C-alpha positions in Angstrom: -35.0 -24.5 -3.1 -36.0 -24.0 0.6 -33.3 -26.3 1.8 -30.7 -23.8 0.7 -32.2 -20.9 2.6 -30.2 -21.3 5.8 -26.9 -22.5 4.2 -24.1 -20.0 3.9 -24.0 -18.9 0.2 -20.5 -20.3 -0.3 -21.8 -23.8 0.7 -24.6 -23.8 -1.9 -23.2 -25.4 -5.0 -26.4 -25.6 -7.2 -29.6 -23.5 -7.5 -32.5 -25.3 -9.2 -35.2 -22.9 -10.5 -38.8 -23.8 -10.6 -39.6 -25.4 -7.2 -40.7 -22.3 -5.3 -39.2 -19.0 -4.3 -35.6 -18.3 -4.7 -33.7 -17.0 -1.6 -31.3 -14.2 -1.1 -28.6 -16.7 -0.1 -29.1 -18.5 -3.4 -28.7 -15.3 -5.4 -25.4 -14.7 -3.5 -24.3 -18.3 -4.1 -24.7 -17.9 -7.9 -23.5 -14.3 -8.1 -20.5 -14.3 -5.7 -19.5 -17.9 -5.3 -20.2 -19.4 -8.7 -22.9 -21.9 -7.8 -24.4 -23.5 -10.9 -28.0 -23.0 -12.2 -30.4 -25.7 -13.3 -34.1 -25.8 -14.3 -36.6 -28.2 -12.8 -39.2 -29.8 -15.1 -41.9 -27.4 -13.6 -39.8 -24.5 -14.8 -39.4 -25.9 -18.3 -43.1 -26.7 -18.5 -44.3 -23.2 -17.6 -41.9 -21.6 -19.9 -43.0 -23.8 -22.8 -46.6 -23.2 -22.1 -46.1 -19.4 -22.1 -44.2 -19.6 -25.4 -47.0 -21.6 -27.1 -49.4 -18.8 -26.2 -47.2 -16.1 -27.8 -47.0 -18.2 -31.0 -50.7 -18.6 -31.0 -51.2 -14.9 -30.6 -48.9 -14.2 -33.5 -50.7 -16.6 -35.8 -54.0 -14.9 -34.9 -52.4 -11.5 -35.7 -53.4 -10.0 -32.3 -52.3 -6.5 -31.6 -49.7 -6.8 -28.8 -47.3 -4.2 -27.5 -43.7 -5.1 -28.5 -44.8 -8.1 -30.5 -46.8 -6.6 -33.3 -46.1 -2.9 -32.4 -43.1 -0.8 -31.9 -41.7 0.2 -28.5 -42.3 3.1 -26.2 -44.1 5.9 -28.0 -43.7 3.8 -31.2 -46.6 1.7 -29.9 -48.8 3.2 -32.6 -46.6 1.6 -35.3 -47.8 -1.8 -36.4 -45.2 -4.4 -37.1 -45.8 -7.3 -39.5 -45.2 -10.9 -38.4 -42.5 -11.1 -41.0 -40.5 -8.4 -39.2 -40.8 -10.0 -35.8 -37.3 -11.2 -35.6 -35.8 -8.0 -36.9 -37.9 -6.0 -34.3 -36.4 -8.1 -31.4 -32.9 -7.9 -32.7 -33.3 -4.1 -33.2 -34.4 -3.5 -29.6 -31.3 -5.3 -28.2 -28.9 -3.4 -30.5 -30.5 0.0 -30.0 -31.0 -0.2 -26.3 -27.4 -1.3 -25.5 -26.2 2.3 -24.7 -25.0 2.2 -21.1 -21.7 4.0 -20.6 -18.9 4.2 -18.1 -17.1 1.6 -16.0 -18.4 -2.0 -16.3 -20.5 -3.5 -13.7 -18.7 -6.0 -11.4 -18.8 -9.6 -12.2 -21.1 -10.5 -9.3 -23.5 -7.8 -10.3 -23.8 -9.1 -13.8 -24.2 -12.7 -12.6 -26.9 -11.6 -10.2 -28.8 -9.7 -13.0 -28.5 -12.8 -15.3 -30.0 -15.0 -12.5 -32.8 -12.4 -11.9 -33.6 -12.6 -15.7 -33.9 -16.4 -15.4 -36.2 -16.1 -12.4 -38.3 -13.3 -13.9 -38.8 -14.9 -17.3 -39.1 -18.4 -15.9 -42.3 -17.5 -14.1 -44.2 -18.4 -17.2 -45.7 -15.1 -18.0 -43.2 -13.8 -20.6 -43.4 -16.0 -23.7 -39.7 -16.6 -24.2 -38.4 -19.8 -25.5 -36.6 -22.2 -23.1 -33.7 -22.3 -25.6 -32.9 -18.6 -24.8 -33.0 -19.2 -21.0 -30.8 -22.2 -21.3 -28.2 -20.1 -23.1 -28.2 -17.6 -20.2 -27.8 -20.4 -17.7 -24.9 -21.8 -19.8 -23.2 -18.4 -19.6 -23.4 -18.5 -15.8 -22.3 -22.1 -15.6 -19.4 -21.6 -17.9 -18.2 -18.5 -16.1 -18.9 -16.2 -19.1 -19.7 -12.7 -18.0 -21.1 -10.1 -20.4 -19.4 -6.7 -20.5 -21.9 -4.3 -19.2 -21.2 -0.5 -18.8 -22.8 0.5 -15.5 -23.9 4.1 -16.0 -26.9 5.7 -17.6 -29.9 3.5 -16.8 -33.1 5.0 -15.5 -34.4 1.7 -14.2 -33.8 -1.1 -16.7 -33.3 -1.6 -20.5 -29.6 -0.7 -21.2 -27.7 -3.0 -18.9 -29.9 -5.9 -19.9 -29.5 -5.1 -23.6 -25.7 -5.3 -23.3 -26.2 -8.8 -21.8 -28.6 -9.8 -24.5 -26.1 -8.8 -27.2 -24.0 -11.8 -26.2 -27.0 -14.1 -26.7 -27.2 -13.2 -30.4 -23.4 -13.5 -30.9 -22.6 -9.8 -30.5 -21.2 -7.6 -27.7 -18.2 -8.5 -25.5 -17.6 -10.7 -22.5 -15.1 -11.2 -19.7 -13.6 -14.7 -19.8 -10.5 -15.6 -17.8 -10.1 -11.9 -17.0 -9.9 -11.0 -20.7 -12.4 -8.9 -22.6 -13.1 -10.6 -25.9 -15.9 -10.7 -28.5 -19.0 -12.6 -27.4 -19.2 -14.8 -30.5 -15.6 -16.0 -30.0 -16.3 -17.1 -26.4 -19.5 -18.8 -27.3 -17.6 -20.8 -30.0 -14.9 -21.8 -27.5 -17.5 -22.9 -25.0 -19.4 -24.9 -27.6 -22.4 -22.7 -27.4 -24.5 -21.4 -30.2 -26.1 -17.9 -30.3 -29.8 -17.6 -30.7 -32.0 -15.7 -33.2 -34.4 -13.9 -31.0 -38.1 -14.6 -31.8 -41.1 -12.4 -31.2 -41.3 -10.9 -27.7 -37.9 -12.2 -26.7 -35.8 -9.1 -27.2 -38.4 -7.1 -25.3 -38.6 -9.6 -22.4 -34.8 -9.7 -22.1 -34.5 -5.9 -21.7 -37.6 -5.3 -19.5 -38.4 -5.8 -15.9 -36.7 -4.9 -12.6 -33.9 -7.4 -13.0 -30.8 -5.1 -12.6 -32.6 -3.1 -9.9 -33.4 -6.1 -7.9 -30.0 -7.8 -8.4 -28.0 -4.9 -7.0 -30.5 -4.5 -4.2 -30.1 -8.1 -3.2 -26.3 -7.8 -3.1 -26.5 -4.6 -1.1 -29.0 -6.1 1.3 -26.9 -9.2 1.9 -23.9 -7.0 2.7 -25.9 -4.7 4.9 -27.4 -7.5 7.0 -24.0 -9.0 7.5 -22.7 -5.5 8.4 -25.5 -5.0 11.0 -24.4 -8.2 12.7 -20.7 -7.2 12.5 -21.6 -3.8 14.0 -23.0 -5.6 17.1 -19.6 -7.3 17.4 -17.5 -4.3 16.8 -19.7 -2.2 19.0 -19.4 -4.7 21.9 -15.6 -4.7 21.5 -15.4 -0.9 21.4 -17.6 -0.8 24.6 -15.2 -3.2 26.3 -12.0 -1.4 25.2 -13.4 2.0 26.2 -14.3 0.9 29.7 -18.0 1.2 28.9 -20.7 0.3 31.3 -22.8 -2.7 30.5 -25.7 -1.2 32.6 -27.1 0.5 29.5 -27.9 -2.9 28.1 -30.0 -4.0 31.0 -33.1 -5.8 29.5 -35.4 -3.7 31.7 -34.5 -0.6 29.8 -35.3 -2.2 26.5 -38.5 -3.9 27.7 -40.3 -0.5 27.8 -39.5 0.3 24.1 -41.9 -1.5 21.7 -39.1 -2.4 19.2 -37.9 -6.0 19.3 -34.8 -5.2 17.3 -33.6 -3.0 20.2 -34.0 -5.6 22.8 -32.4 -8.2 20.6 -29.4 -6.0 20.0 -28.9 -5.4 23.7 -29.0 -9.2 24.2 -26.5 -9.6 21.4 -24.0 -7.3 23.1 -24.4 -8.8 26.6 -24.0 -12.3 25.2 -20.8 -11.3 23.3 -19.4 -9.6 26.4 -20.4 -12.3 29.0 -17.4 -13.3 31.1 -15.3 -10.2 30.4 -13.0 -9.2 33.2 -12.6 -5.8 31.5 -16.4 -5.2 31.5 -16.7 -6.4 35.1 -13.9 -4.2 36.3 -15.2 -1.0 34.8 -19.0 -1.4 35.2 -19.0 1.4 37.7 -16.2 3.5 36.0 -18.7 6.1 34.8 -22.3 6.8 35.3 -23.2 6.6 31.6 -21.3 6.5 28.3 -21.4 8.6 25.2 -24.3 7.9 22.8 -22.2 6.0 20.3 -21.8 3.3 23.1 -24.9 3.8 25.2 -27.3 3.9 22.2 -26.0 0.8 20.4 -29.3 -1.0 21.0 -31.5 1.9 19.8 -29.4 2.8 16.7 -28.5 -0.7 15.6 -32.0 -1.8 16.3 -33.6 0.9 14.1 -31.2 0.0 11.3 -32.1 -3.7 11.5 -35.8 -2.9 11.4 -35.3 -0.9 8.2 -33.3 -3.8 6.7 -35.9 -6.4 7.7 -38.6 -4.4 6.0 -36.4 -4.0 2.9 -35.8 -7.8 2.9 -39.6 -8.5 2.7 -40.0 -6.2 -0.3 -37.0 -7.4 -2.2 -37.9 -11.0 -1.7 -41.3 -10.3 -3.1 -39.8 -8.6 -6.1 -37.2 -11.3 -6.7 -40.0 -13.8 -7.1 -42.3 -11.7 -9.2 -42.9 -11.3 -13.0 -41.8 -7.9 -14.0 -42.4 -8.1 -17.8 -44.6 -6.1 -20.1 -46.8 -7.4 -21.6 -47.7 -10.2 -19.2 -48.7 -13.4 -21.1 -51.5 -14.6 -18.9 -52.9 -18.1 -19.5 -56.7 -18.6 -19.3 -58.0 -22.2 -19.8 -57.1 -23.2 -23.4 -56.3 -19.7 -24.4 -54.7 -16.6 -22.9 -54.3 -12.9 -23.1 -51.5 -10.4 -23.4 -51.9 -7.8 -20.6 -50.2 -4.5 -21.2 -49.2 -2.8 -17.9 -46.2 -1.6 -15.9 -44.8 -4.4 -13.9 -41.3 -3.3 -15.0 -41.5 -0.3 -12.7 -38.9 -0.5 -10.0 -40.5 1.7 -7.3 -40.9 -1.0 -4.7 -37.2 -1.9 -4.7 -36.0 1.6 -5.4 -37.8 3.2 -2.5 -36.5 0.5 -0.1 -33.0 0.7 -1.6 -33.0 4.4 -0.8 -34.2 3.5 2.7 -31.4 1.0 2.9 -28.9 3.7 2.1 -30.1 5.8 4.9 -30.0 2.9 7.3 -26.4 2.0 6.3 -25.4 5.7 6.6 -26.6 5.6 10.2 -24.6 2.5 10.9 -21.5 4.0 9.4 -22.1 7.2 11.4 -22.1 5.4 14.8 -19.2 3.2 13.9 -17.0 6.2 12.9 -17.8 7.9 16.2 -16.6 4.8 18.1 -13.4 4.7 16.0 -12.7 8.3 16.9 -13.2 7.6 20.6 -10.8 4.6 20.4 -8.0 6.6 18.8 -8.5 9.9 20.7 -6.6 9.9 24.0 -8.8 12.8 25.3 -11.7 10.4 25.3 -10.3 6.8 25.4 -8.0 6.8 28.4 -5.7 4.9 26.1 -2.4 5.9 24.4 -2.9 8.5 21.7 -3.8 6.8 18.4 -3.4 3.4 20.1 0.4 3.3 19.7 3.0 2.9 22.5 5.2 5.8 21.3 3.0 8.5 19.8 4.7 11.4 18.1 7.4 9.3 16.5 4.6 7.1 15.4 1.2 8.2 14.0 -0.3 4.9 14.9 -4.0 4.7 14.0 -4.4 8.4 13.4 -5.1 8.3 9.7 -7.4 5.2 9.5 -10.0 7.4 11.3 -9.6 9.9 8.4 -10.3 7.1 6.0 -13.5 6.3 8.0 -14.5 9.9 7.9 -13.9 10.2 4.2 -15.9 7.0 3.5 -18.7 8.4 5.7 -18.8 11.6 3.7 -19.2 9.6 0.5 -21.9 7.5 2.1 -23.8 10.6 3.2 -23.7 12.1 -0.3 -24.9 8.8 -1.8 -27.7 8.5 0.7 -29.7 11.3 -1.0 -32.7 9.4 -2.3 -32.7 8.7 -6.1 -36.4 7.8 -6.4 -37.7 11.3 -5.6 -36.3 12.5 -8.9 -38.2 12.4 -12.3 -37.0 13.1 -15.9 -39.6 12.0 -18.5 -38.3 9.9 -21.4 -39.5 8.4 -24.7 -41.3 11.5 -26.0 -43.2 11.7 -22.7 -44.8 8.2 -23.1 -42.7 7.3 -20.1 -43.5 10.4 -18.1 -42.8 8.9 -14.7 -39.4 7.4 -14.0 -38.5 5.4 -10.9 -34.7 5.9 -11.0 -34.6 2.7 -9.0 -31.5 1.6 -10.9 -29.3 4.2 -9.2 -31.0 3.8 -5.9 -29.9 0.1 -5.9 -26.5 0.9 -7.4 -25.6 3.4 -4.7 -26.9 1.0 -2.0 -24.5 -1.6 -3.3 -21.7 1.0 -3.3 -22.5 2.1 0.2 -22.6 -1.5 1.6 -19.0 -2.0 0.6 -17.9 1.4 2.0 -19.7 0.5 5.3 -17.8 -2.8 5.5 -14.5 -0.9 5.3 -15.6 1.5 8.1 -16.5 -1.6 10.3 -13.1 -3.1 9.4 -11.4 0.0 10.7 -13.5 -0.2 13.9 -12.6 -3.8 14.3 -8.9 -3.1 13.7 -8.8 -0.3 16.3 -10.8 -2.1 18.9 -8.5 -5.1 18.6 -5.5 -2.9 19.1 -7.1 -1.3 22.1 -7.5 -4.7 23.7 -3.7 -5.0 24.0 -3.6 -2.1 26.5 -5.9 -3.8 29.0 -3.6 -6.7 29.9 -3.6 -8.5 32.3 -7.4 -8.1 32.4 -9.0 -10.6 30.0 -11.7 -9.7 27.5 -14.8 -12.0 27.1 -14.2 -15.4 25.6 -16.1 -14.2 22.4 -14.2 -11.0 21.9 -10.9 -12.8 22.7 -11.7 -15.3 19.9 -12.4 -12.4 17.5 -9.2 -10.8 18.7 -7.2 -13.9 17.7 -8.9 -14.1 14.3 -7.9 -10.5 13.6 -4.4 -11.1 14.9 -4.0 -14.1 12.6 -3.9 -11.6 9.8 -3.0 -8.3 11.4 -0.2 -8.2 14.1 -0.2 -5.7 17.0 1.1 -2.3 16.0 4.2 -1.4 17.9 5.5 1.1 15.4 4.2 2.5 12.1 3.9 0.3 9.1 2.0 0.1 5.9 -1.6 -0.2 7.2 -3.5 -0.6 4.0 -3.0 -4.4 3.8 -4.3 -4.7 7.4 -7.6 -2.9 6.5 -8.0 -5.1 3.4 -7.4 -8.3 5.4 -10.0 -7.4 8.0 -12.4 -6.3 5.2 -12.2 -9.7 3.6 -12.8 -11.4 7.0 -16.0 -9.3 7.3 -17.1 -9.6 3.7 -16.6 -13.4 3.6 -18.6 -13.9 6.8 -15.6 -15.2 8.9 -16.1 -12.9 11.8 -19.9 -13.5 12.1 -19.5 -17.2 11.6 -16.9 -17.4 14.4 -19.2 -15.6 16.9 -22.3 -17.4 15.9 -20.6 -20.8 16.3 -20.0 -19.8 20.0 -23.2 -18.1 21.0 -25.7 -19.1 18.4 -27.3 -16.8 15.8 -26.8 -13.0 16.4 -30.4 -11.9 16.8 -31.8 -9.5 14.1 
C-alpha cells in the first residue's frame, strides 16, 4: 500500500489491505472519494488463522471474556457454548443506543475501514466472511445509519453498523434511509449470523475514535498549508514587510517548522511588485502578520506529532481479548487495547492547534476589512455606506472562532465511570475526535473568508502586480467568485472557496508552481 501514500486521495481508486501499514491518504480515499477495498492473501490468511484459534478455544471450553463470559461487569457470568451466537447477537442489539443526528457518510465509511484494518490484524478471531461483508457495504456504497451522540469511546456507533451485518438496522442508499435487510437483498448480499467473539470484536476498539481523528487531521494539515497561502496574500495586500521572514531570524529558533513556514511565505511572494514596493512601508507589522512563522510553525509541530500517534493507532489491534498465536496453540489475552487515550489526547491537542490557526486567520480578516488598519476602502468595497461589502463575513469568522474556542476544551480530562464501576476510567476520546472533526471544517470556512477578503484586497493595488503565485490563486478564486463592486448574496461565494480549499485545489495549484509547501 505504500505506493498510495503520496497520491492525492481522489486519485487512489483501490486500497488493498494486508500488505503493510495503511496511510492517512488511503483512509481519505475510501471515506471521502469512494475508493474500493480489497483483501490481499496475507490479510485473508491471518484472519483465518486467528479464527481457527477461537474455535479451538471454544472446543476446549476455555474461560475467555466475551466468548464464554458476559460483558463488562457481567464478566462473572459464564456462558455455555450453545449460547455463543445468542450472546454475540445480544451485544450488537443492546449496544446500539447512540442518539441524535447521524454521522456523516465519510465518517461512517472511515469507521468501517478502521474496523477492517483493526480486525484484519489477525488478533481478533473473527471470520473472513464477516469482514468481506463490511467490505461489500463499502464497495456497494451502502452506508449504515449511525446516530452520532452518546458514545464514551466506542461500542454504540459500531453496534449500529453491526446491526446491518445481521440484517437489521437501517442504511443510507441513494440518499434514502431504508431497512438494512432490504438493501442487502437488492445488492445480492446475505446477512451473517455472528459467531463467538464476533459481536464483541465488531463493537470494541478505537475504530470510531481513530476514524474521526484521521478525517480531522487530514483537514487540519491541509488547512495549515492553506494558512501559509492566505497569510502570504494578506501580508501582500496589507503592505506588510517581508523582512520579518528573513531566514536569519528563524535560524536562531530551534523549531524547523518555523523556518519552513517563513520559507513558504517568501517562496509564495517571490516576484511581487506589491511586496517590493512596500518593504520599507513600516518598521514592523502587527503580530498576525509578523508572527506567521512562529504561530503557523507551532501548529504544524502539533499536527506532525498528532500524525505519528494516529498512524500508529490506525495500524494497531485495539480489540479485547487479543487472540495471540503461539506456535501450534495460542492464548486469549484480556486487557485494554480498546482504550482511546492515545488518539483522544492528541485529538484534544489538535483542537487547540486548529483554534490558534483560526485565531490568527480571523485577526488578518479583521485587518483586511477594517479601513483604520488596512489603508484600503472600508470593508473592501468601492462605495461603503451604500454597500456593506465584506463587513459581515468577518462576523461569520468571529462566530466560527467562538464555536471553535468552546469546542477546544479538552474532552479527555473528564471521567464518568460506567458499567457498575467495572469501567471506572473513561477516555472520552470519542468526543475529542468528533469535535476535532467539527473544528476542522469550521477552520476551513474561516480560511475561505480570509482567502475571499485577501483576493478582493488585491484589486485595490492595481497597477502593482502581486507575485506570480498569489496572482494564480487570485485567478482561481475569481473563476468562481467575481470582484465585489456592490453588495450581493455572499454565501455562495464563501461556499465556493470552501470547496476549493476542502478539495485541495488551492494547495495543488501552489504546489505545482513552487513544489511542496514545507510542513
